[in-house]
C-alpha positions as CSV (number, residue, x, y, z in Angstrom):
1,M,212.9,328.2,31.1
2,D,214.0,330.5,33.8
3,V,212.9,334.1,32.6
4,P,214.7,336.1,35.3
5,R,217.9,334.3,34.4
6,L,217.5,335.0,30.8
7,K,217.0,338.7,31.4
8,Q,219.8,338.8,33.8
9,S,222.1,337.2,31.4
10,W,221.2,339.4,28.4
11,S,221.8,342.5,30.5
12,L,225.3,341.4,31.2
13,V,225.9,340.7,27.6
14,A,224.3,343.8,26.2
15,A,226.7,345.9,28.5
16,H,229.3,345.1,26.1
17,G,227.8,347.4,23.5
18,D,229.0,347.2,19.9
19,Q,231.3,344.2,20.6
20,V,228.2,342.0,20.8
21,P,226.9,342.4,17.3
22,L,230.4,342.6,15.8
23,Y,231.2,339.2,17.4
24,F,227.7,337.6,16.3
25,Y,228.2,338.6,12.7
26,S,231.8,337.6,12.5
27,T,230.8,334.2,13.9
28,L,227.9,333.9,11.6
29,F,229.6,335.0,8.4
30,L,232.7,332.8,9.1
31,A,230.6,329.7,9.8
32,Y,228.0,330.3,7.1
33,P,229.4,332.7,4.4
34,E,226.4,332.3,2.3
35,T,224.4,334.5,4.7
36,R,226.6,337.5,4.0
37,Q,224.6,338.4,0.9
38,M,221.4,338.8,3.0
39,F,222.8,341.8,4.7
40,P,223.6,345.3,3.6
41,T,227.1,346.1,2.6
42,N,227.4,348.7,5.3
43,M,226.7,346.7,8.5
44,A,226.9,349.9,11.0
45,G,223.2,350.1,11.3
46,Q,222.6,346.4,11.3
47,R,224.6,346.1,14.6
48,D,222.3,348.2,16.6
49,R,219.3,346.5,15.0
50,L,220.3,343.1,16.3
51,V,220.9,344.3,19.7
52,N,217.6,346.3,19.8
53,A,215.5,343.4,18.4
54,L,217.1,340.9,20.9
55,G,216.6,343.3,23.8
56,H,212.8,343.6,22.9
57,I,212.5,339.8,22.6
58,V,214.0,339.2,25.9
59,S,212.2,342.1,27.7
60,Q,208.8,340.5,26.5
61,V,209.8,336.7,26.9
62,D,207.4,336.3,30.0
63,Q,204.5,338.0,27.9
64,V,203.9,335.4,25.4
65,D,200.7,336.8,23.9
66,R,202.3,340.0,23.1
67,L,205.6,338.6,21.9
68,V,204.1,336.0,19.5
69,G,202.5,338.7,17.6
70,F,205.7,340.7,17.3
71,L,207.6,337.6,16.1
72,Q,205.0,336.5,13.6
73,D,205.2,340.0,12.0
74,L,208.9,339.9,12.1
75,G,209.0,336.3,10.5
76,V,206.7,337.5,7.7
77,D,208.6,340.8,7.1
78,H,212.0,338.9,7.0
79,R,210.9,337.1,3.8
80,K,211.9,340.3,1.8
81,F,215.6,339.5,3.1
82,A,215.3,336.0,1.5
83,V,215.4,334.4,4.9
84,R,214.5,330.6,4.7
85,A,213.7,328.2,7.4
86,E,217.3,326.7,7.1
87,H,218.9,329.9,8.2
88,Y,217.4,329.9,11.6
89,P,219.8,327.2,13.1
90,A,222.8,329.1,11.7
91,V,221.5,332.2,13.4
92,G,220.8,330.3,16.6
93,E,224.3,328.7,16.6
94,A,226.0,332.2,16.2
95,L,223.8,333.7,18.9
96,L,224.7,331.0,21.5
97,A,228.4,331.2,20.6
98,T,228.1,335.0,21.2
99,L,226.5,334.7,24.6
100,R,228.9,332.0,25.6
101,H,231.8,334.3,24.8
102,F,230.6,337.3,26.5
103,L,229.4,335.5,29.6
104,A,232.5,333.7,29.9
105,D,232.5,331.8,33.3
106,Q,229.0,332.8,34.0
107,W,227.8,330.6,31.1
108,T,226.3,327.4,32.6
109,D,224.7,324.3,31.0
110,E,221.4,325.5,32.5
111,L,221.7,328.8,30.9
112,A,222.7,327.3,27.6
113,Q,219.5,325.1,27.8
114,D,217.3,328.3,28.5
115,W,218.7,330.2,25.6
116,A,218.5,327.3,23.1
117,A,214.8,326.9,24.4
118,A,214.2,330.6,24.1
119,Y,215.6,330.8,20.5
120,G,213.9,327.6,19.4
121,L,210.5,329.3,20.2
122,V,211.5,332.4,18.4
123,A,212.6,330.4,15.2
124,K,209.4,328.4,15.2
125,V,207.1,331.3,15.5
126,M,208.9,333.3,12.9
127,S,209.3,330.5,10.4
128,E,205.8,329.2,10.8
129,A,204.3,332.7,10.2
130,A,206.6,333.1,7.2
131,Q,205.5,329.9,5.6
132,A,202.0,330.7,6.2
133,A,202.3,334.0,4.6
134,E,203.6,332.3,1.5
135,A,200.0,331.3,0.7
136,T,198.7,334.9,0.7
137,S,201.4,337.3,-0.5
138,P,204.7,337.5,-2.1
139,P,207.9,338.3,-0.2
140,W,208.0,341.6,-2.1
141,W,206.5,343.3,-5.2
142,A,208.4,344.5,-8.2
143,A,207.5,348.0,-9.2
144,E,208.4,350.2,-12.0
145,V,209.2,354.0,-11.4
146,V,206.8,355.9,-13.8
147,G,207.2,359.3,-12.3
148,H,210.3,361.1,-10.7
149,E,210.1,364.7,-9.7
150,R,212.7,366.4,-7.7
151,R,210.9,369.0,-5.8
152,A,213.7,370.2,-3.7
153,F,217.5,369.4,-3.6
154,D,216.9,366.6,-1.2
155,V,213.3,365.8,-1.9
156,A,211.8,363.8,-4.6
157,V,208.3,362.6,-5.3
158,L,208.1,359.1,-7.0
159,T,205.2,357.5,-8.7
160,L,205.5,353.6,-8.7
161,R,203.4,350.9,-10.6
162,P,203.7,347.6,-9.0
163,Q,203.7,344.7,-11.3
164,Y,200.8,343.1,-9.3
165,L,198.2,344.9,-6.9
166,L,199.7,346.0,-3.7
167,P,196.9,346.2,-1.3
168,F,197.2,348.8,1.5
169,T,195.3,351.3,3.6
170,A,195.7,355.0,3.7
171,G,198.1,355.7,6.6
172,Q,199.9,352.4,6.4
173,S,203.6,352.1,5.4
174,I,205.3,349.9,2.6
175,G,209.0,348.8,2.8
176,V,210.9,350.1,-0.3
177,S,214.3,348.8,-1.5
178,H,216.5,349.5,-4.7
179,P,217.9,346.4,-6.1
180,A,221.3,347.8,-5.9
181,V,221.0,348.4,-2.2
182,R,220.6,345.6,0.1
183,S,218.6,347.7,2.6
184,W,214.9,348.5,3.1
185,R,213.4,351.7,4.3
186,Y,209.5,352.2,5.2
187,Y,207.6,355.0,3.4
188,S,203.8,355.9,3.8
189,P,202.3,356.2,0.3
190,A,201.0,359.8,-0.2
191,N,197.6,358.5,-1.7
192,A,194.7,356.3,-0.8
193,P,194.5,353.3,-3.0
194,R,193.9,354.0,-6.8
195,T,192.2,352.1,-9.5
196,D,195.3,351.8,-11.5
197,G,197.4,350.6,-8.5
198,T,200.1,353.2,-8.5
199,V,201.6,354.4,-5.3
200,E,203.0,358.0,-4.7
201,L,205.9,358.4,-2.3
202,H,207.6,361.5,-0.8
203,V,211.2,360.8,-0.1
204,R,213.7,363.0,1.6
205,A,217.4,362.0,1.4
206,A,218.8,361.6,4.8
207,P,222.6,361.9,5.3
208,G,224.1,358.6,4.9
209,G,220.9,357.0,3.9
210,A,221.4,354.2,1.4
211,V,217.8,353.9,0.3
212,S,216.5,357.4,0.5
213,S,219.7,358.7,-1.4
214,R,219.3,356.2,-4.0
215,L,215.7,357.2,-4.4
216,V,216.3,360.9,-4.5
217,Y,219.6,361.1,-6.5
218,G,220.1,357.9,-8.3
219,C,216.6,356.8,-9.4
220,A,214.8,357.6,-12.9
221,V,211.7,356.7,-14.7
222,G,211.9,353.1,-15.9
223,D,213.9,351.8,-12.9
224,Q,212.6,348.9,-10.9
225,L,212.3,349.0,-7.2
226,H,211.1,346.3,-4.6
227,L,208.0,347.0,-2.4
228,A,207.2,345.0,0.9
229,A,203.9,344.3,2.4
230,P,202.1,347.3,4.0
231,V,202.5,347.6,7.9
232,G,201.0,349.7,10.7
233,D,197.7,351.0,11.7
234,G,198.7,354.0,13.9
235,L,197.8,356.4,11.1
236,T,194.7,354.8,9.6
237,L,191.3,356.5,10.1
238,R,189.6,353.5,11.6
239,P,190.0,354.5,15.2
240,A,188.6,357.9,14.5
241,G,185.1,356.7,13.3
242,T,183.3,359.6,11.7
243,A,184.8,362.5,13.7
244,D,186.3,365.6,12.4
245,L,190.0,365.6,11.9
246,L,192.9,367.8,12.7
247,L,196.1,366.6,10.6
248,L,199.5,367.9,11.7
249,A,202.5,367.3,9.3
250,G,206.1,368.1,9.3
251,G,208.2,367.9,6.2
252,T,207.6,364.7,4.2
253,G,205.3,363.6,7.1
254,W,202.7,365.2,4.9
255,A,202.6,362.1,2.7
256,P,200.3,359.8,4.9
257,L,198.1,362.7,5.9
258,K,197.6,363.6,2.3
259,A,196.5,359.9,1.9
260,L,194.0,360.4,4.5
261,V,192.5,363.5,2.9
262,E,192.1,361.4,-0.3
263,Q,190.3,358.7,1.7
264,V,188.0,361.2,3.3
265,A,187.2,362.6,-0.1
266,A,186.5,359.1,-1.5
267,E,184.2,358.1,1.2
268,G,182.2,361.2,0.8
269,S,181.7,361.4,4.5
270,R,181.9,365.3,4.5
271,R,183.6,365.4,7.8
272,R,185.6,368.5,8.6
273,V,189.3,368.3,8.1
274,D,191.9,371.0,9.0
275,V,195.5,370.5,8.0
276,Y,198.5,372.3,9.2
277,V,201.8,371.4,7.3
278,G,205.1,372.7,8.6
279,A,208.4,373.5,6.9
280,R,211.5,375.3,8.2
281,S,211.1,377.8,5.4
282,R,208.6,378.7,2.8
283,S,210.7,377.4,0.1
284,E,210.6,373.9,1.6
285,F,206.9,373.4,1.0
286,Y,207.7,370.9,-1.9
287,D,203.9,369.9,-2.3
288,A,202.4,373.4,-2.5
289,D,200.6,372.9,-5.8
290,A,198.8,369.8,-4.6
291,L,197.8,371.7,-1.2
292,E,196.2,374.4,-3.3
293,K,194.3,371.9,-5.5
294,L,193.1,370.0,-2.6
295,T,191.8,373.2,-0.9
296,A,190.1,374.4,-4.0
297,S,188.4,370.9,-4.6
298,Y,186.9,370.3,-1.2
299,P,184.9,372.8,0.9
300,W,185.2,370.7,4.0
301,L,189.0,370.9,3.8
302,S,191.3,373.8,5.2
303,V,195.0,373.9,4.8
304,T,197.5,376.1,6.7
305,Q,201.1,376.3,5.8
306,V,203.3,376.9,9.0
307,V,206.9,378.3,8.5
308,G,209.1,377.1,11.5
309,L,211.7,379.8,11.2
310,D,211.1,383.6,11.6
311,V,214.0,385.8,10.8
312,N,212.4,388.4,13.1
313,R,212.4,385.7,16.1
314,P,215.8,384.1,16.0
315,G,216.1,381.0,18.2
316,E,212.4,380.4,18.1
317,F,210.8,377.4,16.1
318,V,207.1,377.3,15.4
319,Y,205.6,373.9,15.0
320,P,202.3,373.1,13.3
321,V,200.6,372.2,16.6
322,D,201.5,375.6,18.1
323,R,200.0,377.5,15.3
324,A,196.8,375.3,15.4
325,L,196.3,375.7,19.0
326,A,196.6,379.3,18.6
327,D,193.9,379.3,16.0
328,G,191.4,377.5,18.0
329,D,190.1,374.7,20.4
330,W,190.3,371.2,18.6
331,R,189.5,369.1,21.6
332,S,186.4,367.6,19.8
333,R,188.8,366.4,17.0
334,H,190.9,363.4,16.3
335,V,194.4,364.3,15.6
336,Y,196.8,362.7,13.3
337,V,200.5,363.5,13.6
338,C,203.4,362.8,11.4
339,G,206.9,364.0,11.0
340,S,210.2,363.8,12.5
341,D,210.7,362.3,16.1
342,D,211.2,365.7,17.4
343,M,208.2,367.0,15.8
344,V,206.1,364.1,16.9
345,S,207.3,364.3,20.5
346,H,206.8,367.9,20.8
347,T,203.2,367.6,19.3
348,V,202.1,364.9,21.4
349,A,203.4,366.6,24.7
350,I,201.6,369.9,23.9
351,L,198.3,368.1,23.1
352,T,198.4,366.2,26.2
353,R,199.0,369.2,28.3
354,S,196.2,370.9,26.4
355,G,193.7,368.4,27.5
356,F,193.6,365.9,24.6
357,H,193.4,362.2,25.7
358,A,195.4,359.4,24.2
359,G,192.6,358.0,22.1
360,Q,192.4,361.1,20.3
361,V,196.0,361.4,19.1
362,H,197.2,359.2,16.4
363,H,200.9,358.8,15.4
364,E,203.4,356.0,14.7
365,G,205.6,355.0,17.6
366,L,208.9,357.1,18.0
367,G,212.2,355.7,16.9
368,R,212.7,354.8,13.3
369,H,213.0,351.1,13.9
370,W,214.3,348.9,11.2
371,Y,211.4,346.4,11.4
372,G,208.8,349.0,10.3
373,P,206.0,350.9,11.7
374,S,203.7,348.0,12.6
375,W,206.1,347.3,15.6
376,R,207.2,350.6,16.5
377,T,204.7,351.1,19.2
378,A,205.8,347.9,20.9
379,A,209.4,349.0,21.0
380,A,208.9,352.6,21.5
381,D,211.0,352.9,24.5
382,S,214.1,351.9,22.6
383,A,214.6,354.3,19.9
384,V,217.5,353.4,17.3
385,S,218.7,355.2,14.3
386,D,217.8,354.1,10.8
387,D,220.7,354.4,8.5
388,S,218.8,352.9,5.7
389,G,217.8,356.6,5.3
390,G,214.8,358.9,4.6
391,A,213.7,360.1,7.9
392,R,210.5,362.2,7.7
């Protein structure tokens, strides 16, 4: 397999932009119409996801160890879309036809062999990982909505009870889908694991977000949702050991950090935890009652609410990190950050300039990648939008 030739050919194809996924999916659905039901009705976001995933795979094709883990996770995750081993040849056929079409007279027998070999490796790793996962976990869990509270026009707090125990660690994310929407969105539970197995989700409806809009506006107690296996370790406590913590949250990014507070309480470690929760206005602190109860319950916990907009200072926006650094020196702490991409980017940049080293600062990779937080860091340089909705 000629790796430089593969990368060069993909760069030529990718230059055609949206035409590439349009041609690919048209070819796939015409030749194998049964595969159409595996994809969302609105394919706009799906087109970006295909190009992004293929670009990442090709860019890592000469780093086998790193790529294998990515593909194994991808194969396991794709079970929730009802992808089976017999679907891989159909996808490979459509992919080669797409490459041949856009490369035109630059498509050679040698290049065809390289791409067939590369895709064969991808399909083998993904399908074997999916098959192995069948012995340990279902493709998805059915869960009943047992609580649904609208905390703001576009924010709801849901309590779910999975039919079977869904194991996860505080700070991880789980895939969520409504049966009426053939899309998935990842959310971080706002609780540490509970004895009754219930999961609390904080959901903000994103404009055009199929999943988030359904969860906020079109969901009620008694509805059934589907949950996918937990992913990601960027926000879990393990790397912090027993260190004191500084938690910086923006909007519904408070959810996984709330879970970390619960975990610290359950462990009884008595480490010091200081939380700064940001919102654009005071009315947007949708979980204020819980913040007050947590502060009253644990003497080792301090919570500060940060209002981003100040009518007396038009044009300025205050982030939680700005207020935190103005309040004290936190360089002995491990810092956990969750919020929008802009909030996380700003926070990490400020902390870096303030003398925090990378091992102290924990967050999910930037870019709301469709394949979930466990792979965000690997693809952090190629941010894509997530039209399945619900950006923090």
